[in-house]
C-alpha positions as CSV (number, residue, x, y, z in Angstrom):
1,M,97.4,80.9,121.6
2,L,99.0,79.8,118.4
3,G,100.1,82.3,115.8
4,Q,101.6,81.6,112.3
5,S,103.4,84.5,110.7
6,F,101.1,87.6,111.0
7,G,99.2,85.6,113.7
8,G,102.4,85.9,115.8
9,F,102.3,89.7,115.2
10,C,98.7,89.6,116.5
11,I,99.7,87.7,119.7
12,T,102.6,90.2,120.3
13,T,100.1,93.1,120.0
14,Y,97.7,91.3,122.4
15,L,100.4,90.8,124.9
16,S,101.3,94.5,124.6
17,R,97.8,95.5,125.6
18,H,96.7,92.6,127.8
19,P,99.9,91.1,129.1
20,E,98.1,89.2,131.9
21,S,95.6,87.5,129.6
22,I,97.7,84.8,127.9
23,R,99.2,81.9,129.8
24,Y,100.8,80.0,126.9
25,A,101.7,81.3,123.4
26,Y,103.2,79.5,120.4
27,F,104.7,81.3,117.4
28,T,105.6,79.8,114.1
29,G,107.2,81.6,111.1
30,G,108.6,84.5,113.1
31,L,107.9,87.4,115.4
32,P,107.5,91.0,114.4
33,G,110.3,93.6,114.6
34,I,109.1,95.8,117.5
35,G,111.6,98.7,117.1
36,N,112.3,99.2,113.4
37,H,110.7,100.9,110.4
38,A,109.4,98.8,107.6
39,D,112.4,99.8,105.5
40,E,114.7,97.8,107.8
41,T,112.4,94.8,107.6
42,Y,112.4,94.9,103.8
43,R,116.1,95.3,103.6
44,A,116.4,92.1,105.6
45,T,113.9,90.3,103.4
46,Y,115.7,91.3,100.2
47,R,119.0,90.2,101.7
48,K,117.6,86.8,102.7
49,L,115.9,86.4,99.3
50,G,119.2,87.0,97.6
51,E,120.7,84.2,99.6
52,R,117.8,81.9,98.6
53,H,118.2,82.8,95.0
54,R,121.8,81.7,95.0
55,A,120.9,78.4,96.7
56,F,118.1,78.0,94.0
57,Y,120.5,78.7,91.2
58,D,123.0,76.3,92.6
59,E,120.4,73.5,92.9
60,V,118.7,74.3,89.5
61,P,121.6,75.5,87.3
62,F,119.4,76.4,84.2
63,A,117.1,78.6,86.3
64,Q,119.2,81.8,86.2
65,S,119.5,82.0,82.5
66,R,115.8,81.0,82.0
67,V,114.6,83.7,84.4
68,R,116.6,86.2,82.4
69,E,115.4,84.8,79.1
70,I,111.7,85.1,80.1
71,C,112.1,88.7,81.4
72,H,114.0,89.8,78.2
73,H,111.2,88.2,76.2
74,L,108.5,90.0,78.2
75,N,110.3,93.3,77.7
76,N,110.1,92.8,73.9
77,A,106.8,90.9,73.3
78,D,103.2,91.4,74.1
79,E,102.2,88.3,76.1
80,R,98.7,88.1,77.5
81,L,97.5,86.2,80.5
82,P,94.2,84.3,80.3
83,T,92.5,87.2,82.0
84,G,93.4,89.4,79.1
85,E,96.0,91.8,80.6
86,H,99.6,92.2,79.4
87,L,102.2,90.3,81.4
88,S,105.2,92.6,82.3
89,S,108.6,91.3,83.3
90,R,108.3,93.1,86.7
91,R,105.1,91.3,87.4
92,F,106.6,88.0,86.3
93,R,109.4,88.6,88.8
94,T,107.0,88.5,91.7
95,I,106.9,84.7,91.2
96,G,109.9,84.6,93.5
97,I,107.6,84.5,96.5
98,E,107.6,80.7,95.8
99,L,111.3,80.5,97.0
100,G,110.0,80.8,100.5
101,R,107.9,77.7,100.4
102,A,108.9,74.1,101.2
103,A,108.3,72.9,97.6
104,G,109.3,76.3,96.1
105,F,112.5,75.2,94.3
106,E,110.7,72.2,92.7
107,N,107.7,74.3,91.7
108,L,109.8,77.0,90.1
109,A,112.0,74.5,88.4
110,A,109.0,72.9,86.8
111,L,107.6,76.3,85.7
112,L,110.9,77.3,84.1
113,D,111.7,74.0,82.5
114,A,110.1,74.5,79.0
115,P,108.1,77.7,79.0
116,F,108.4,78.6,75.3
117,H,107.1,77.2,72.0
118,H,107.0,78.7,68.5
119,V,103.8,79.9,66.8
120,R,104.2,80.4,63.0
121,G,108.0,80.9,63.6
122,E,107.5,83.3,66.5
123,K,108.8,82.6,70.0
124,R,105.9,82.7,72.5
125,L,105.2,81.6,76.0
126,R,103.1,78.4,76.1
127,G,99.5,78.6,76.9
128,D,99.8,76.3,80.0
129,T,102.7,78.4,81.2
130,L,100.6,81.6,81.0
131,A,97.8,79.9,82.8
132,E,100.1,78.8,85.6
133,L,101.6,82.2,85.9
134,S,98.1,83.8,86.0
135,S,97.0,81.6,88.9
136,R,100.2,82.4,90.8
137,L,100.5,86.1,90.1
138,S,96.9,87.2,90.4
139,F,95.5,88.4,93.7
140,E,92.0,87.4,92.6
141,A,91.6,85.0,95.5
142,A,93.0,87.4,98.2
143,P,92.9,91.1,97.1
144,L,92.8,92.3,100.7
145,Y,96.1,90.6,101.3
146,A,97.7,92.9,98.7
147,A,95.9,96.0,99.9
148,V,96.7,95.8,103.6
149,H,99.9,93.7,103.5
150,E,102.5,96.5,104.2
151,T,100.4,98.0,106.9
152,I,101.4,95.1,109.2
153,Y,104.7,97.0,109.6
154,G,103.1,100.3,110.4
155,G,103.2,102.2,113.6
156,V,106.3,100.5,115.0
157,V,108.2,103.8,114.6
158,P,106.7,107.1,113.6
159,G,105.9,107.7,109.9
160,P,103.9,105.9,107.2
161,T,105.1,102.8,105.5
162,A,105.0,104.8,102.2
163,W,105.4,101.8,99.8
164,S,108.5,100.7,101.6
165,A,109.1,97.5,99.7
166,H,108.9,99.5,96.4
167,C,111.5,102.1,97.7
168,V,113.9,99.7,99.3
169,R,114.2,97.4,96.3
170,E,116.0,100.3,94.5
171,E,118.9,100.1,97.1
172,S,119.0,96.2,97.0
173,E,121.3,95.0,94.3
174,G,119.7,92.6,91.9
175,F,116.2,93.6,92.8
176,E,115.9,97.0,91.2
177,E,112.8,97.3,89.1
178,N,114.3,98.4,85.8
179,L,117.3,96.1,85.6
180,D,118.4,94.8,82.2
181,P,118.0,91.0,82.3
182,V,120.7,90.5,79.7
183,R,123.4,92.9,80.8
184,D,123.1,93.4,84.6
185,A,125.3,91.1,86.8
186,Q,122.7,90.5,89.4
187,F,119.1,89.8,88.4
188,F,116.6,88.4,91.0
189,L,112.9,87.6,91.3
190,T,111.1,89.4,94.1
191,G,109.3,87.9,97.2
192,E,106.6,88.8,99.6
193,H,106.6,92.4,98.4
194,V,103.6,94.4,97.2
195,Y,104.2,97.2,94.8
196,P,102.0,100.2,93.8
197,W,102.0,99.3,90.1
198,Q,100.4,95.9,90.9
199,F,97.2,97.8,91.5
200,E,97.4,99.0,87.9
201,E,98.5,95.7,86.3
202,D,96.4,93.1,88.2
203,P,92.7,93.4,87.3
204,A,91.8,92.0,90.7
205,L,93.4,95.0,92.4
206,H,92.1,97.9,90.3
207,A,89.2,98.7,92.7
208,F,91.6,98.7,95.7
209,Q,94.1,101.2,94.2
210,P,92.8,104.4,95.9
211,A,92.5,102.7,99.3
212,A,96.0,101.1,99.0
213,G,97.5,104.5,98.4
214,K,95.8,106.0,101.4
215,L,96.9,103.1,103.6
216,A,100.5,103.6,102.4
217,A,100.4,107.3,103.4
218,R,98.7,106.7,106.8
219,E,100.4,106.9,110.2
220,W,99.3,104.1,112.5
221,D,99.1,103.7,116.3
222,R,102.0,101.9,117.9
223,P,101.1,98.1,118.0
224,Y,103.8,96.9,120.4
225,D,104.9,97.8,123.9
226,A,108.2,96.3,125.0
227,A,107.6,96.9,128.7
228,S,104.3,95.1,128.6
229,I,105.8,92.2,126.6
230,S,108.7,91.8,128.9
231,G,106.5,92.0,132.0
232,S,104.1,89.3,130.9
233,A,104.2,86.0,132.7
234,A,103.2,84.1,129.5
235,V,105.3,81.1,128.7
236,C,106.1,81.2,125.0
237,A,107.8,79.1,122.4
238,A,108.8,80.1,118.8
239,A,109.8,78.2,115.7
240,V,112.2,80.6,113.9
241,Y,113.2,79.4,110.4
242,R,116.7,80.2,109.5
243,D,116.0,80.6,105.7
244,D,112.7,82.5,106.1
245,I,112.4,85.1,103.4
246,Y,109.0,86.3,104.8
247,V,109.9,87.2,108.4
248,P,113.6,87.9,108.9
249,R,115.3,85.6,111.4
250,E,117.4,88.4,113.0
251,L,114.3,90.6,113.7
252,S,112.5,87.6,115.2
253,L,115.4,86.8,117.5
254,A,115.7,90.4,118.6
255,T,112.0,90.5,119.6
256,A,112.2,87.1,121.3
257,A,114.9,88.5,123.6
258,V,112.4,91.0,124.9
259,F,110.0,88.3,126.2
260,R,110.3,87.3,129.8
261,D,110.0,83.6,129.0
262,M,110.5,82.9,125.3
263,R,111.9,79.5,124.3
264,V,113.2,79.6,120.7
265,W,113.7,76.7,118.3
266,Q,115.8,77.8,115.4
267,T,115.7,75.3,112.5
268,A,116.6,75.0,108.9
269,E,114.2,72.0,108.5
270,H,111.3,74.1,107.4
271,Q,110.4,77.1,105.3
272,H,107.8,79.8,106.2
273,D,105.0,77.4,105.4
274,G,106.2,74.8,107.9
275,L,103.0,74.8,109.9
276,R,101.0,73.9,106.8
277,V,103.5,71.3,105.6
278,D,104.3,69.6,108.9
279,G,102.1,71.3,111.5
280,A,101.6,68.4,113.9
281,A,105.4,67.8,114.4
282,I,106.1,71.5,114.8
283,F,103.4,72.0,117.3
284,R,104.5,68.9,119.3
285,R,108.0,70.4,119.5
286,L,106.8,73.8,120.7
287,H,104.2,72.3,123.1
288,G,106.9,70.2,124.6
289,M,109.2,73.2,125.0
290,V,106.5,75.2,126.8
291,R,105.2,72.4,129.0
292,S,108.6,71.0,130.0
293,E,108.4,72.8,133.3
294,A,104.7,72.6,133.8
């Protein structure tokens, strides 16, 4: 079996329930934490995203001031996306998910390069900038992703996920929701985090708001069993990306250590979307690791 990101979570659950049924397994983009609450996972994602931000600002020096400028503008102007809704600064900040992709620095730099123009003397976001933001910020193409995303961390320990990403951001310096983009020392974009207010601000998510709230309050069955995983004879290999802002490296490595036969390739060559960008090369590497003793 081959699992990318959440696909690897699914393989880990399968091995927990049917440890004898898989002979070879390949993981790309991380393994799930099998002994921690969602809060711990999100603390790690915010921490890694802060590191990526600093690297981005070093590589694209104008980006930090431009992010602050846009957010300050959105706090003081009524900008509308092509779909008609008001664009808030907190929603704009979710564009930071791009930092976890191979071309993310370049894509964000292009978006931030010249986002403003003047209309009858008034500073406004350009129409093409708003169109680009709409396509990147809307969940129109994948509303279920937003609705069920946080549930993938449910059941690992007792208790609901309870909008974990939303809560943990308030203890993560630079990510707090109501920061002042002009005065606060640290001011970051957010990443693969889904917040309850998005179901109010994104028209594509309005219909999912009641269900999303119920999912956040639900307690889930435990998806992983360490004893079954460690007892499985499956031969496994995993590509763990050192700069991954989606699936924290340290949690992946802790889970990898539970497997009876897990061969880990740690690399900084790829981001979380490595399988999409260079899948053939990555699979050849993992396949060779698994079959080296076959």
